[in-house]
RODO-2510 file (C-alpha; in nm, 4 decimals, decimal comma):
residues 375
     n   res          X          Y          Z
     1     m     3,9500     0,7390   -12,1112
     2     a     4,2926     0,5381   -12,1877
     3     e     4,6511     0,7697   -12,2095
     4     p     4,8216     0,7479   -12,5169
     5     p     5,1638     0,5810   -12,5597
     6     a     5,4598     0,7293   -12,4193
     7     t     5,6442     0,8664   -12,7109
     8     s     6,0208     0,7055   -12,7410
     9     s     6,1296     1,0484   -12,5672
    10     e     5,9608     1,0192   -12,2872
    11     k     5,9865     0,6457   -12,2184
    12     i     6,2019     0,4668   -11,9228
    13     l     6,4449     0,2600   -12,0046
    14     k     6,4802    -0,0128   -11,7176
    15     v     6,8464    -0,0219   -11,7147
    16     g     7,0744    -0,3327   -11,5684
    17     i     7,4249    -0,2441   -11,4341
    18     i     7,7185    -0,5110   -11,4984
    19     g     8,0403    -0,4139   -11,2482
    20     l     8,0043    -0,1604   -10,9970
    21     g     8,3621    -0,0288   -10,9643
    22     e     8,4569     0,3477   -10,9266
    23     v     8,3163     0,4328   -11,2480
    24     a     7,9469     0,2864   -11,1877
    25     q     7,9964     0,4546   -10,7898
    26     v     8,1293     0,8199   -10,9184
    27     s     7,9288     0,8375   -11,2607
    28     h     7,6998     0,5719   -11,3590
    29     i     7,4558     0,5238   -11,0542
    30     l     7,4357     0,9157   -10,9577
    31     l     7,3513     1,0362   -11,3322
    32     l     7,1001     0,7396   -11,4022
    33     n     6,9424     0,8492   -11,1227
    34     n     6,9503     1,1836   -11,2145
    35     l     6,7642     1,1476   -11,5401
    36     s     6,4834     0,9756   -11,3698
    37     s     6,3199     1,0973   -11,6770
    38     h     6,4856     0,8388   -11,9109
    39     f     6,5775     0,5565   -11,6890
    40     q     6,5504     0,3213   -11,4085
    41     i     6,7716     0,0801   -11,3044
    42     t     6,6377    -0,2231   -11,1972
    43     y     6,8978    -0,4714   -11,1508
    44     i     7,2770    -0,4633   -11,0813
    45     c     7,5199    -0,7085   -11,0544
    46     d     7,8861    -0,7304   -10,9449
    47     v     8,0805    -1,0451   -10,8084
    48     s     8,1308    -0,8874   -10,4792
    49     q     7,8277    -0,8866   -10,2591
    50     q     7,9527    -0,6001   -10,0660
    51     a     7,9382    -0,3764   -10,3647
    52     l     7,5545    -0,5069   -10,4350
    53     e     7,4366    -0,4736   -10,1552
    54     h     7,6203    -0,0694   -10,0789
    55     c     7,5049     0,0276   -10,4267
    56     r     7,1570    -0,1129   -10,3757
    57     k     7,0774     0,1569   -10,1152
    58     r     7,2521     0,3717   -10,3422
    59     v     6,9891     0,3317   -10,6384
    60     a     6,7226     0,5922   -10,6677
    61     g     6,3317     0,4735   -10,6505
    62     t     6,2360     0,1064   -10,6607
    63     t     6,5417    -0,1007   -10,5014
    64     p     6,6811    -0,2662   -10,7633
    65     k     6,7186    -0,6951   -10,7967
    66     t     7,0357    -0,8023   -10,7666
    67     t     7,3409    -1,0809   -10,9100
    68     s     7,6407    -1,2113   -10,9416
    69     e     7,5319    -1,3295   -11,2473
    70     p     7,5875    -1,1707   -11,5730
    71     d     7,3353    -1,3595   -11,7717
    72     e     7,1148    -1,3365   -11,5299
    73     l     7,1107    -0,9855   -11,5392
    74     i     7,0969    -0,9079   -11,9193
    75     r     6,7931    -1,1870   -12,0001
    76     s     6,6128    -1,0534   -11,7504
    77     p     6,2550    -0,8895   -11,8558
    78     d     6,3333    -0,5904   -11,5747
    79     t     6,6225    -0,4843   -11,8206
    80     d     6,5097    -0,3061   -12,1580
    81     v     6,8939    -0,2512   -12,1597
    82     v     7,2999    -0,3220   -12,0441
    83     v     7,5152    -0,1313   -11,9092
    84     v     7,8911    -0,2411   -11,8223
    85     c     8,1168    -0,0809   -11,6609
    86     n     8,3024    -0,4144   -11,4854
    87     v     8,7066    -0,5102   -11,5712
    88     n     8,7438    -0,5243   -11,9890
    89     a     8,7877    -0,9143   -12,0050
    90     f     8,4199    -0,9608   -11,9931
    91     h     8,3103    -0,6431   -12,2317
    92     p     8,3120    -0,9028   -12,5502
    93     v     8,0867    -1,1464   -12,4370
    94     q     7,8291    -0,8880   -12,2286
    95     a     7,8006    -0,7072   -12,5049
    96     i     7,7689    -1,0559   -12,7289
    97     l     7,4510    -1,1920   -12,5210
    98     a     7,3404    -0,8802   -12,5006
    99     l     7,2722    -0,8131   -12,8997
   100     q     7,1486    -1,1912   -12,8761
   101     c     6,8645    -1,0442   -12,6571
   102     n     6,8444    -0,7900   -12,8640
   103     k     6,9016    -0,5335   -12,5747
   104     y     7,1463    -0,2001   -12,6997
   105     v     7,4029    -0,2220   -12,4075
   106     f     7,6252     0,0634   -12,3484
   107     v     7,9789    -0,0582   -12,3143
   108     e     8,2831     0,1401   -12,1080
   109     k     8,5517     0,1348   -12,3075
   110     p     8,7098    -0,0122   -12,3999
   111     l     8,4412    -0,2587   -12,6015
   112     a     8,7630    -0,5091   -12,7109
   113     m     9,1397    -0,5165   -12,6746
   114     n     9,1454    -0,7423   -13,0006
   115     y     9,0342    -0,7782   -13,3179
   116     r     8,9217    -1,1623   -13,2714
   117     d     8,6704    -0,9852   -13,0017
   118     l     8,5385    -0,6802   -13,1445
   119     d     8,5008    -0,8211   -13,4850
   120     s     8,2481    -1,0678   -13,2851
   121     i     8,0646    -0,8351   -13,1600
   122     i     8,0229    -0,6582   -13,5243
   123     a     7,8882    -1,0049   -13,6597
   124     a     7,6777    -1,0396   -13,3236
   125     e     7,4617    -0,7016   -13,4194
   126     k     7,4518    -0,8813   -13,7602
   127     n     7,2046    -1,0283   -13,6295
   128     s     7,0460    -0,7981   -13,3679
   129     e     6,7651    -0,5494   -13,3581
   130     a     7,0106    -0,3849   -13,1337
   131     r     7,3837    -0,1893   -13,1089
   132     v     7,6147    -0,1698   -12,8843
   133     f     7,6888     0,2274   -12,7246
   134     v     8,0908     0,2417   -12,6596
   135     g     8,1360     0,4508   -12,3684
   136     y     8,3259     0,7737   -12,5544
   137     q     8,2025     1,0003   -12,3605
   138     r     8,4152     1,3058   -12,4447
   139     r     8,2772     1,2572   -12,8242
   140     y     7,9339     1,4170   -12,6522
   141     a     7,9999     1,7097   -12,4818
   142     e     7,8845     2,0382   -12,6791
   143     a     8,1721     2,1845   -12,7288
   144     f     8,3349     1,9287   -12,8919
   145     t     7,9813     1,9047   -13,1535
   146     d     8,0778     2,2259   -13,2202
   147     a     8,4526     2,2728   -13,1936
   148     l     8,3444     1,9613   -13,4709
   149     k     8,1366     2,2598   -13,6924
   150     e     8,3763     2,5651   -13,6647
   151     i     8,6521     2,3140   -13,8259
   152     g     8,4523     2,2749   -14,1179
   153     t     8,4974     2,6202   -14,2033
   154     m     8,8564     2,6631   -14,2329
   155     d     9,0375     2,6642   -14,5419
   156     k     9,3195     2,4101   -14,4849
   157     i     9,4050     2,2549   -14,1198
   158     e     9,7792     2,3179   -14,1309
   159     y     9,8605     2,1671   -13,7704
   160     i     9,6446     1,9550   -13,4434
   161     r     9,7620     1,8987   -13,1475
   162     v     9,5945     1,6665   -12,9202
   163     r     9,7437     1,6633   -12,5557
   164     d     9,6543     1,4592   -12,2166
   165     i     9,8566     1,4809   -11,9429
   166     i     9,6224     1,3961   -11,5546
   167     g     9,7230     1,3037   -11,2777
   168     q     9,6435     1,0865   -11,0687
   169     n     9,2547     0,9293   -11,1068
   170     s     9,3053     0,8957   -10,7553
   171     s     9,2993     1,3247   -10,6689
   172     f     8,9934     1,3725   -10,8495
   173     v     8,8113     1,0719   -10,7381
   174     g     8,8826     1,1302   -10,3705
   175     q     8,7326     1,5117   -10,4382
   176     s     8,4507     1,4819   -10,6366
   177     g     8,1437     1,4133   -10,3124
   178     t     8,0804     1,0412   -10,4667
   179     y     8,2476     0,8206   -10,1811
   180     p     8,3213     0,5592   -10,4066
   181     k     8,4438     0,2102   -10,1530
   182     r     8,6012    -0,0095   -10,3254
   183     f     8,5340    -0,4410   -10,1838
   184     n     8,7562    -0,7362   -10,1511
   185     d     8,4967    -0,9910   -10,0813
   186     y     8,5362    -1,1130   -10,4503
   187     p     8,6116    -1,4550   -10,4945
   188     t     8,9566    -1,6018   -10,5254
   189     e     8,8972    -1,8109   -10,8742
   190     a     8,6755    -1,4552   -11,0052
   191     g     9,0388    -1,2716   -10,9622
   192     a     9,2597    -1,4807   -11,1454
   193     e     9,0647    -1,5582   -11,4029
   194     m     9,0011    -1,2397   -11,5138
   195     r     9,3810    -1,1074   -11,5169
   196     a     9,4553    -1,4273   -11,7046
   197     a     9,1486    -1,4058   -11,9517
   198     e     9,3198    -1,0332   -12,0026
   199     e     9,6288    -1,1611   -11,9805
   200     e     9,5589    -1,3683   -12,2965
   201     m     9,3477    -1,0632   -12,5025
   202     v     9,6355    -0,8249   -12,4635
   203     k     9,9141    -1,0762   -12,6222
   204     r     9,6775    -1,1778   -12,8757
   205     a     9,6681    -0,8375   -13,0100
   206     l    10,0327    -0,7623   -12,9618
   207     v    10,1693    -1,0819   -13,0846
   208     d     9,8799    -1,2149   -13,3246
   209     e     9,7783    -0,9463   -13,4917
   210     y    10,0028    -0,6584   -13,4242
   211     g    10,3533    -0,9022   -13,4385
   212     v    10,4228    -0,7337   -13,1934
   213     e    10,6851    -0,8708   -12,8805
   214     a    10,4721    -0,9244   -12,5431
   215     t    10,6597    -0,7576   -12,3809
   216     q    10,6438    -0,5851   -12,0451
   217     e    10,6999    -0,2592   -12,1293
   218     t    10,4478    -0,3322   -12,4893
   219     m    10,2354    -0,4327   -12,2434
   220     t    10,2013    -0,1788   -12,0695
   221     m    10,1756     0,0533   -12,3405
   222     f     9,9025    -0,0914   -12,4324
   223     r     9,6903    -0,0716   -12,1462
   224     l     9,7442     0,2780   -12,1327
   225     f     9,6270     0,3411   -12,5006
   226     t     9,2939     0,1174   -12,4954
   227     g     9,2350     0,2888   -12,1477
   228     l     9,2768     0,6676   -12,1327
   229     g     9,4313     0,6469   -12,4903
   230     v     9,1141     0,5459   -12,6570
   231     h     8,9911     0,9186   -12,5233
   232     d     9,1942     1,1145   -12,8055
   233     f     9,2071     0,8264   -13,1141
   234     s     8,8508     0,8799   -13,0933
   235     a     8,8045     1,2004   -13,0165
   236     m     9,1139     1,2761   -13,2995
   237     r     8,9132     1,0133   -13,5691
   238     e     8,6194     1,2021   -13,5623
   239     m     8,7718     1,5456   -13,5635
   240     v     9,0203     1,4413   -13,9184
   241     g     8,9607     1,0407   -13,9725
   242     m     9,2230     0,8286   -14,0075
   243     p     9,5975     0,9415   -14,0517
   244     s     9,8375     0,7804   -14,3367
   245     r    10,0818     0,6645   -14,1130
   246     v    10,2889     0,7928   -13,7668
   247     v    10,5915     0,9222   -13,8605
   248     g    10,7413     0,8117   -13,4355
   249     a    10,6848     0,7336   -13,1136
   250     s    10,8485     0,7671   -12,7987
   251     l    10,6805     0,5516   -12,5565
   252     g    10,7472     0,5164   -12,1848
   253     l    10,7053     0,6334   -11,8698
   254     p    10,5340     0,8386   -11,7489
   255     i    10,4794     1,0948   -12,0511
   256     w    10,4877     0,9534   -12,4158
   257     n    10,4386     1,0768   -12,7917
   258     v    10,3493     0,9945   -13,1375
   259     l    10,3618     1,2074   -13,4560
   260     f    10,0973     1,1240   -13,7190
   261     q    10,1149     1,2140   -14,0879
   262     y     9,7727     1,3567   -14,2635
   263     e     9,7584     1,4274   -14,5884
   264     g     9,8756     1,7814   -14,5744
   265     f     9,9436     1,8761   -14,1585
   266     p    10,0799     1,6594   -13,8604
   267     v     9,9315     1,5922   -13,5193
   268     s    10,1058     1,5848   -13,1941
   269     y     9,9742     1,3491   -12,9965
   270     e    10,1376     1,3863   -12,6165
   271     s    10,0068     1,1720   -12,2852
   272     g    10,0287     1,0605   -11,9481
   273     i     9,9641     1,0217   -11,5965
   274     i    10,1958     1,2726   -11,3335
   275     d    10,1433     1,3105   -10,9967
   276     v    10,0641     1,6955   -11,0203
   277     p     9,6185     1,6633   -10,9327
   278     r     9,6288     1,8931   -11,2658
   279     f     9,4305     1,7637   -11,5426
   280     d     9,5584     1,8672   -11,8968
   281     a     9,3529     1,8146   -12,1609
   282     h     9,2528     1,9754   -12,4912
   283     i     9,2526     1,9280   -12,8614
   284     e     9,4299     2,2668   -13,0968
   285     v     9,3034     2,2848   -13,4857
   286     y     9,5419     2,5056   -13,6169
   287     s     9,4838     2,7112   -13,9342
   288     r     9,6076     3,0148   -14,0854
   289     n     9,3356     3,2372   -13,9836
   290     k     9,1669     3,0553   -13,7050
   291     i     9,2235     2,8484   -13,3982
   292     v     8,9489     2,5807   -13,2328
   293     r     9,0368     2,4388   -12,9239
   294     v     8,8422     2,2003   -12,6863
   295     d     8,9072     2,2142   -12,3475
   296     y     8,8466     1,8771   -12,1056
   297     d     8,8168     1,8756   -11,7261
   298     t     8,8024     1,5539   -11,5568
   299     p     8,4747     1,3862   -11,5871
   300     y     8,4855     1,2355   -11,1886
   301     v     8,4087     1,5946   -11,0310
   302     k     8,0676     1,7170   -11,1632
   303     g     8,0266     2,0934   -11,2793
   304     l     8,3411     2,1203   -11,4525
   305     p     8,3041     2,2886   -11,7556
   306     v     8,4620     2,2078   -12,1521
   307     t     8,4621     2,5361   -12,3490
   308     m     8,5664     2,5811   -12,7104
   309     t     8,7856     2,8615   -12,7460
   310     i     8,8401     2,9968   -13,1170
   311     r     9,1283     3,2737   -13,1487
   312     e     9,0591     3,4049   -13,5425
   313     k     9,2544     3,6484   -13,7652
   314     i     9,1256     4,0367   -13,7662
   315     d     9,2096     4,3467   -13,9483
   316     s     9,1280     4,6180   -13,7782
   317     a     9,2342     5,0067   -13,8392
   318     r     9,6140     5,0316   -13,6236
   319     g     9,7269     4,7001   -13,8264
   320     d     9,6432     4,3454   -13,7854
   321     g     9,4436     4,1878   -13,4641
   322     y     9,2923     3,8777   -13,3157
   323     q     8,9852     3,8022   -13,1759
   324     e     8,9219     3,4987   -12,8876
   325     r     8,6241     3,3678   -12,7957
   326     i     8,5818     3,1307   -12,5123
   327     v     8,1927     2,9128   -12,5354
   328     r     8,0590     2,6888   -12,3266
   329     k     7,7327     2,6223   -12,4076
   330     t     7,5715     2,4199   -12,1569
   331     y     7,6391     2,3618   -11,7739
   332     e     7,5809     2,0021   -11,8966
   333     d     7,8877     1,7412   -11,8455
   334     p     7,9586     1,5119   -12,1093
   335     f     7,8352     1,1574   -11,9039
   336     t     7,4926     1,2981   -11,8964
   337     l     7,4895     1,4259   -12,2919
   338     e     7,5828     1,0170   -12,3668
   339     f     7,3182     0,8721   -12,1880
   340     l     7,0265     1,0628   -12,3526
   341     e     7,2051     0,9680   -12,6558
   342     f     7,2461     0,6309   -12,5223
   343     h     6,8191     0,6531   -12,4365
   344     r     6,7642     0,7869   -12,7949
   345     c     6,9613     0,5465   -12,9767
   346     a     6,7647     0,2514   -12,7708
   347     t     6,4637     0,4115   -12,8092
   348     n     6,4107     0,4923   -13,1424
   349     k     6,6230     0,2059   -13,2826
   350     f     6,9268     0,4449   -13,4017
   351     p     7,2670     0,3301   -13,4486
   352     p     7,5280     0,5647   -13,2272
   353     k     7,8218     0,7583   -13,3927
   354     t     8,0135     0,5560   -13,0602
   355     s     8,0019     0,2403   -13,2539
   356     a     8,1787    -0,1379   -13,2591
   357     a     8,3250    -0,0652   -13,6482
   358     d     8,3885     0,2837   -13,4665
   359     a     8,6034     0,1584   -13,2306
   360     r     8,8183    -0,1060   -13,4358
   361     e     8,9823     0,1885   -13,6011
   362     d     9,1002     0,2627   -13,2370
   363     l     9,2666    -0,0914   -13,2156
   364     d     9,3795     0,0686   -13,5959
   365     l     9,5933     0,3481   -13,4605
   366     i     9,7494     0,1263   -13,1385
   367     k     9,8828    -0,1365   -13,4345
   368     m    10,0053     0,2175   -13,6356
   369     i    10,1463     0,2973   -13,3085
   370     l    10,3384     0,0342   -13,1803
   371     q    10,4883    -0,1291   -13,4528
   372     a    10,6092     0,2559   -13,5609
   373     a    10,7357     0,2278   -13,2090
   374     q    10,9407    -0,1386   -13,2872
   375     t    11,1458     0,0437   -13,5809
***
């Protein structure tokens, strides 16, 4: 008697990974190995032959095929879905090809660095059975989704603080227990092509789309916003939508600050990268009677908590007081929850919440900030 076909939740997806750098080695390969009931890595791609050989040995189960050609991996019948985690300059073209092949594609942020490329991805989705899933892992943390429900019970938001002041990433990666390796055997022309493409994308956004001069300072801030900043912008948008305006922005290194105005309340955004190896990332929402806060730690050290803290006013016989609850419902990390949702979307042909159209609003926010800083 034949076995019944696997349900969508039981289907093991064949995964092709493009880009075998830090995030692939520290997170995605190990995570997909652990999620063996959902994924099997069948193909890996990188311009470095040494990276291919190193990562091939780290894949559990069947030995994956290797290639230096992304097109080969994307078009192969040996991949059901594609994970793009290489350099930013190549995200759009590889996402579009995956969509043309009707394959769901997970793309690490930023999906695209300008409207031209992002709108090309959105247009490709309209002619595809597949969708883009953008890697905003903080939005899949259970503490964050629980906080959305708590915030929904507030009578009126009075103020929000978004903070993301962290130490050098190398401090966390070096203590992650994953021992990633860097390789330099890539062709010289590949590096030059990448740098030229990335610079054109940045200048396209700043000069042609934002009307902002492309100085060393504005290009640096733009790269920081599309790298670190979009984690915060994306989560903020899911919580409370888009601001009406930017009141002011103080942009510079190592710490920068932006004040957003929403209808009825301000949002303070403070971020930076310093040398103290601490990960101080949180979103804190204030009403008159309740405060809800989500605290994140580095995702590169597996098992560190993402927590929700609720502080709310209570009445007592001896006068006013307040109670505080710290909630951590799961030990599953945001990367794991994110890839489980990617599996659900890909197997059921569902649109993800972290979609291409959703990511476009991050470019809108960055445009607002950089234009405000010019005045």
